[in-house]
Each structure stands twice: as structure tokens, then as C-alpha cells.
N, C-alpha and C positions, 0 to 999 in steps of 0.2 A: 439175400440170395438173388442173383440176377438171371441166371441161365436155367432154362428147363429143357427137358427132352424134347418136348413138342412146343414150338413157338406158335402162338395164335396169330392168324393172319387177319387183319382188319381190312380185307381187300376191297370190300364194297365201297367204303367211305373214301379211300385213299387211292385205289387203283382201278376198280371197275367202273366208277362213275363216268370217266371219260369214254368208256366203251359204248355208252348209250348214244352219245353224239360225238363221234370220233372227230368230226371236223370243227367242233366248237371248243372254247376253253371249258375246263372243268368247272362245275358249279354244284353246290349241295344238291343232292338228289332229292326230289319230292317223294313223299311216301306213295309207294306203288299201290294202285287200287287192286284189291283182292279179285282174282278172276272168279267168275261164277263156276262153282265146282258141284258136280252131282256126288252127294256123299254116298258111300256105300252102306246102305241102311243096315244090312245084316251084321257088318263088322262093327258099326257104331253101337248097335244093340247088344253085341257080345261084349264090348268093352264096358257098357253101362251095367250089364248083368254081373260082370265080374267085380265091378266097383260096389254094387249093391250087396253081393254076398260077402265081400271083405268087410263092408261096414257093419253088417249085421251078425257076422260070425267069427271075425278074427279074435283071437285070445286077449289082445291088448287093445289099448286105445289107438284110434286112427285119426290122422289128420289130413284133411282134403288136400292141402297144398302139397304135402309130402307125396300122397298117392298120384296126383296129376303130374307132378314134377317127375316121378318115376316113370309114368306113362310116356311123357315127352322124351325123357332120356333114353327109354327103350326104342322109341320110334326112330330117333335120330341115330342111335348105335346100330340099327339094323341096315343102314344105308351103306356106309363104307368106314374105313379105319380112321377117317379124319372128321367125320360129321358128328357133332355132339350137341347136347343141350347145355346151356351155360347158366349156372346159378349165379347168385349174387357175387360170390367169391371169383368165379370165373369171368365174369363181366368186369370186375375190378382189375383183374389181371390184363384184360384188353386194353382198359384205359391206361395202365402203367406202361404197357409196351408202346402205345401210341405216343405218349408224352415223353418217354425216356427218363422220367423222374419216378422215384419210389421211396418208401420209408423201409429202412433195414439196417443191416450192419456193414454191408460192403464187401461181399466175398463173391467169388465165381467158383462153382464146384462142378464136379462130374461124378457120375455114379459108375461103379464097376464092382460086380460080385457082391452086391449088397453093402458095399462101402461108399461113403459119400466123402470124397477127397477134395480138399481145397486146391483149386488151380492157381488163384491169385487173391490177395487182399488189396482193395483199392487204396492207394496212397493217401494217407490222412484220414481214412475211414475209421469208424468205431472198432471194427475187427482188427485193423492194423495196430491201433493204439492199445488194444487188449492183449496183443502179442500173437494173434492167429497169423500163420504164415503158410505159403504154399507147401503142399505135402501133408498138412495136418488131415487127420481123418475125424470127421464129425460123427459122433455115435448117438447124440441125444439132443433134443431141444426142449427146454423146460421140463426135463426129466423124462420125456417120451422118447423111447428108442426110435431111431430112424430106419432100422432095418425093416424091410417090407413096406415102408411108406413111400407113396409116390413123390416125385420131385415137386409137383405142384403143392402137395400137402406140406412138405418141409418148408417150401418157400413161404407159404401162408403163415406158418408158425413163427417164421423169422420176421415177417413184416408185421406192422402194428401201427402204434401212434407214436410220433416223435417224442422222445424223452422217457418212454417206458423202457423197461429192462427185460432182456431175454437171457436165459441161462443156456449156454453152449457147452455140451460135453465133448471134449477132444481127447482122443487116445494118444498118449504119448509115453514112450518108455514103459510099455506094459502096465500103464495105469491110466485112469480116466481123470483128467482135470476138468473142472467146471468153471467156466469164464462167465461172469455176469457182464453183459454188454448193453449199453444204452442205445437204443434205436435212434436214427437221425434221418432227415431229409437228404436223399443222395441222388447223384446223377449216374445213370447207368452207363458206365464206360465200357463200350463194346469194341473200341479201336485202340490197339496197342502197336507202337512203333519202335523198332530197334534197328541198328545197323547190322546186317548179316556179314558184311565184309566192307572194306573200304569202297564207298560209292554206291553201295547196294543197300537200299532201304527195305527192311522186312516189315510188312504191314499185316498184322493179324486181325481179322474181323471175327469176333467171337459169336455175333448174332446180329440180325438185322432189325434193330429197334428204331424208335421214333427219332433218336438223336444221333444215329449211326452216320448218316450222309454228312451232317454238319461236322461231327467229330473227325470224319475222314478228310473232309475239305480243310479243316483247321490244321490238321497233321500235314497235309500236302504243302499248305502255305508255309508252314514252319520249316519245311524241308527246302523251300525256295531260297534262291540267292546264287552267289557265284560258285558255290560248292553243291548246287543241286545234284541229286543222285543221277548216275549214269544208267541205273537200272532199278526196277521195282519188283518186289516178291509179294504178291497178294495172297495171303495165307487164309483159306477158307476151310481148312480141316477142322472137323468136329463142329462145324457151324450148322445148327439145326434149322436156320432160316429165320422167317419172321415176316415183316411188312414188305409187301410187294413194291410199294412206293419207294421204300428205302433201297431196295435192290435195284430199281430203275436209276436212282440218283448215283448210286455207287458205280454201276456200269457206266453211267454218263460221264463220270469223273475221268474215264480213260478213253471214251469214244467221241467221235465228233457229233454235233447236233444233227438230228434227223436219222441217225443210224438205227436200223431195225435191231430191236433187242429180242423180242420173242412174239409168238402169236398165241392167243387164247381161243380155244374152240369149245363151245358150249352145245347144249342139245338143239337149240334153236338158231337159225342162221343170224338172228339179231344179237345173239350173245358172242358172236365171233369178232375178233378184232386183232390188229397188229399194233404193237406198242413200240414206239421209237424213243430216242433221246429227245424229249421234249417236256417242257416244264409242266404242262398240264397233266402229265402222268406221274409226277412226283411232288409237286408243289401244292400244298393245302390251300384253300381259298384264303386270301388275305395275308399269306405268308410271303417273305421274299424269296427269290430264286437262290437256293443254297449253293448252286454250282457257279453262281456269278463270281467273277474275279479270280478263277482258278488259273494258276500258271499255264502257259501254252504247252510246256514240255510234258505235262501229265498225260496228254493224248498222243504223244509220239515216242516217249522214252521206252526202251525195250522192257517188256513186262512178262513175267511168269505168273501163273496161278497154281497154288497147291491145293489139292483136294484129296478126300479119302471116303471111305464108305459111309461115314457119319456126316458128309457134306450134303445137306438137303434143302429142298424147297427153293427159297430165295437165293441161297448160295449156288444152287444148280442153274437158275436163270442167269445169274451173273456170269458163271463159268461158260455156260453154252453160248451166250452172246459174244463173249471175248474170243472164244474159240472159233466159232463160225465166221466172225468178222476178221479173222486172221490177226487180231490185235495182240494175243498173247499165246505163249506155249503153256499147255495145261499139263501138270506133272502130278503123279501120285497114283491113286487107285480109282476104279469106278465109283461114282457117286451113289447116294442113297436110293434115288429114283422116285422122290415125291414130286410128281409133275402135275399136281392138281391145285386149283385155287378155291378156297373156301370163302363164303360171304358170311358176315356176322349180321344178324338181323334182330334187334331189340324187340322183345315182346311186351315188356313193360319197364318200369324204372329199375328193376333189379333181376332181370333174367332175359335170355335171348337164345337164339339157336344159331348154330354155325353148321353149314352144309356146302357140299362141293358143288360148284356151278360150271367149271370148265376144266379143261386140260391144257397144259402148256406144251409149246412146240419151239425149238430153237429156230434161228433165222433160216437155216437150211432145211427146216421141216423135220428135224429129228425129234421124236417123242421122248419126253423125259419120264413120264409116268411108268413105273415098274421096270424101267430100263436104265435110267441114269444117264450120266455123261461119261464117256470113255476118254481117258487122258491121252494126249499125244505121247507122252513118255510115261511108262509104267514104273514106279518106284515104290514097291511095297515094303512095309515095315517088317522087320524080322519077327518071326512068331516065337513066342516062348511056350514052354510045355503047358503052362497053366492058363494061357490065354483063351478067352471066349471067342468063338467065331462070330463075326459081325452080322447082325440081322439087317436086312434092307426091306424096302417097301414091298417087294414081292413076297417077303416071308410073312407079312402082317395078315391076320385073319380079316376077311372082308375087303382086301385091298381092291382098287379098280384095276382090272387087267389092262395091259397095253393093247393098243389097237394096231400097232405095227409089230412085225416079227422081231425077235431079239438079235442083237449084233452077233456075228459069228464069234463063238468062244467066249461070249459075255459071262456065262456061269461056270466057266472051266476052272476058275480059281477063286477060293473064298479066303479073304483076308482076316486076320484077327482085329479085334477092337484096338484102337490106337489111343494111348494116353497122352494128353498134352505134356506130361512130364518128360517125354522124349523129344519134345519140340525144341530145336536149337542145340540139341546135344550131338555128339559125334555119331550116334545111332540114327540121326535124322537123315535118311537117305534122300527124301524129297527135297528137303531144304538145301542139302549139299549138291544135288543135281542142278537146282535152280542157280545156285551160285556159280556152278561150272559153266552153265550156258551163257550167263551174263557177264563172265569174266573175259577181258580181251585176250586174244590168242597169244600175245607176247608174254602174258602172265600166267598162262596155264601150265600145270605140271603135266608131264607126259600121260599120266593116267587121265587127266581131264580131257586132254586133247584126243586121246583114244576114244573116250566116250562120245565125244561131240562128232568125231569122224564116223563112228558107227551109227549114231543117230541121223546124221545128214545123209549117209549112204542108204540107210533103210527108208528114210522119208522120200528120197529121190526114186527108189525102187517101188514105192507104194506098197508097203508091208500090209498084210491081212489086218482088217480091223482098224487101220489108221494109227496104230500105237506102237511104240518101241519100248522094250524092256531095258531099264537102266541097270545093268549088271556091274558096271564099272565105276560107280559113284565113289568118291574118296571116302 
């Protein structure tokens, strides 16, 4: 399993390090000296008193590590929705995301109404060889029902040691089939390319992992040649985000060097920085420049970006940068609104803490946190009677409030959750709108021409909120 609802951002190591010395190349950060803090004596004594009472009177045996892990977990959870204590398993997840490699069976899944549905099985993976295909519903892992289980827990049950076997229960034709699948070392395929129409490449980025930028560059180079695409559709729908460094590199594939991507603002002035298309913000020490050798057309070819309410974090950084720099037309619905950066700090060999250190702002100063990015053209999915309404950052308990007022009409409409099963189908209004925009005028149908005329007229008139509703998509 590759995709989780919450992608862990290893921002300190790969994105925040350059913030400390913005005028110098990135280098491994030295361990920060602990500031002299005056401990709140009464609160510390209260914690120790509770610990002593539990040790002496709890009905069962107690473990010191478990108790203090719980205390740390509660401390981080009290901060905001994205700060958390990282145990050994969670720290291992951070490593997997950074490397782009993992041990598993090779499937991408998404959850909806207590169902875990397969989005795709990687070509040649153990899952594909075992017969798992898109649309299958996974109900159990090693005989443990997945209903009510978090995505992280399901992923960890599927991960393991290469060569070991995991039993996957799949619901098919009103019965459950159990498939025994051998785990293997795999590459996290987060970039998928198809042709949406003649000359139009549709590039879907499922999440921003350690290998995403390299995979995108490889895909763009593969598209190069005498028949290079006349337009690109970058699909960031249902992308939960991930590594900031990966987002910088992905945006840099479409923008010229030194272009401003976003700014980060922390509590202290020294934590503020402006991030540009520069290798020090996406290249790890000792690694080659992943953007070297890109075809020149990637930074000039007409571009659209597809987003929805599940496009979050790193996906929003890329979207905001491409929109504010007038590089792309953004189509879809307002994004999730996770505009904060988390740093991961190891405490020892098998634990760490992740906490929020800054907020993100687009090049034009638009705050992403609890607001999201508003598309240029609104193309909302059709709602079915049983669809769940989509929750956004502002709906989460303990979310950081926005520091800027909301856009006019930002909360006027709530869209349903959007399944990847509709992507690429006739019901995919956002994709069809993108194809219409990128299609030459002499090849458009009357309906497409009418759509674009309305969009252009509204854009010239300066519509409220800066967006246009696409009601005439084919």
C-alpha cells in the first residue's frame, strides 16, 4: 500500500534547512542547541504525581515507555491537527516516503464509507500477478477486518519483510476471496501518464514522495521528440501532499529558474523565507539536480492543473505557484486548505516528534491554511444521493485558523468526495474542461467554443472571486 490519507512531511531535512541560510547552498543541519527553558514546576510535578499514582494503583502491569510515549503523544496532539508523536512505525513511514522505496504488494487504495477500494495495481507487482485489479474492495489483511482501521494501520500490515506472505481478503461477487501475496521490494509509483486527447498529455501525481520529481522528469523526457505534446494536464486531484522538496521540484519542471514558488512564515522572523525554483530547495546534499536536462518546452507548453477538495499540502503549493505565476489555468474545486509545514525531529533511534513550524503563502501572498486555493474555472463533480460531503482543513478539530479573511463565497458550496474511479470517464467534468481549453479553436465543437467564450468574457470582466463555473463542459 502506497497512499495514505495524511502524507508525512519531512520538511526540516529537505526543505527547511535552506531557510536558515537562504543565501547559501543547503547543507545538513547541525543539531540545534536546546534553548534554556524555565520549566513550569507545578505542571511537571502534576505529571509526575499522575505517573506515580498510575504505577502504584493501576489494575494491570504498566510499562514506563508506554506511559511516557502516551504523554508525548498527548502533548503533540494538543497543538494542532497535524502535530503528532512518531513511534517506531511512524518513523519508518517517514523513511519510506523520503526514499520512494518500500516493501509491500504494489497497490494504491482510497477509503470511502469504511471501504478500502483499489485504485490501481502497479504493473508487474505482486498484487497484479495475484489478480488484484482496480475497483476491488479490500476487506481484510491477514484475517483482520480493515473496517474502522486507519490507513496507516492497514499499510503497516501490508508492509513487511521481502519474501514473506500477506493474506488479502477481497470482496467479489458477494463473496470474499483470500489471496496470498508475497511481499517484494517496490518503487513507489506516484506519477501516471496517459494521453487525454491527441497531443494532450494527462499527468496524474498521486502524492509527493521521494521519487516523484525524478519520475515526473522521466515521463516528460519520454514525451519529448518531434511529437512532443501541445498541451499538458497536471492532475493533482485526491493528492494528499507529501514532501515539500518534491513539490518544489515538480513546480520547477514547469517554471523558469528563480521563479518564486511560495513563502513560509513562522513565529520568529528568522523562520520566514521565500522559496524559489532553485536546486538548494529540492536537491539533497550529494545528489544530482533532478531537473537537469529537461526539454525546454516543459516550461512554455500550455498547462492546466486539476484540483479538488482532497488536493492538499504540497499539491496546494504547486497549484498556488503555477496559478499566481500565470503559468497554468487551474480547474476543479477549492482545495483542502492544509497550508502549514511540519518539521520531523528524531528524539532517539526509533521515535520522534512532528510539529507545525510555519504557514504557507502563495507568491501573491494568498494564505493557504484553512482557506485553500480557489480554481480559475470551477468544475465540480456531480453529486450522487449517497455521496459523503468532503471535509476540509477548516473542519478538522484543532486546526490552525487562517490569519486572513476568507474569500468571498468560499464556503457557499460543499462538494462531495470525489473517487478516482470517475477520473478519465465521460463524467470527469474537470478533465473534459481542460481538454476543451487546450484544444485549438479550429478543432473545437460548438459546445467547447461556447464554454471558452464564456470563460474568456468572464475573465476579462473580472468575475467575483476570480473563478468561472464551467457549466458547459462536454
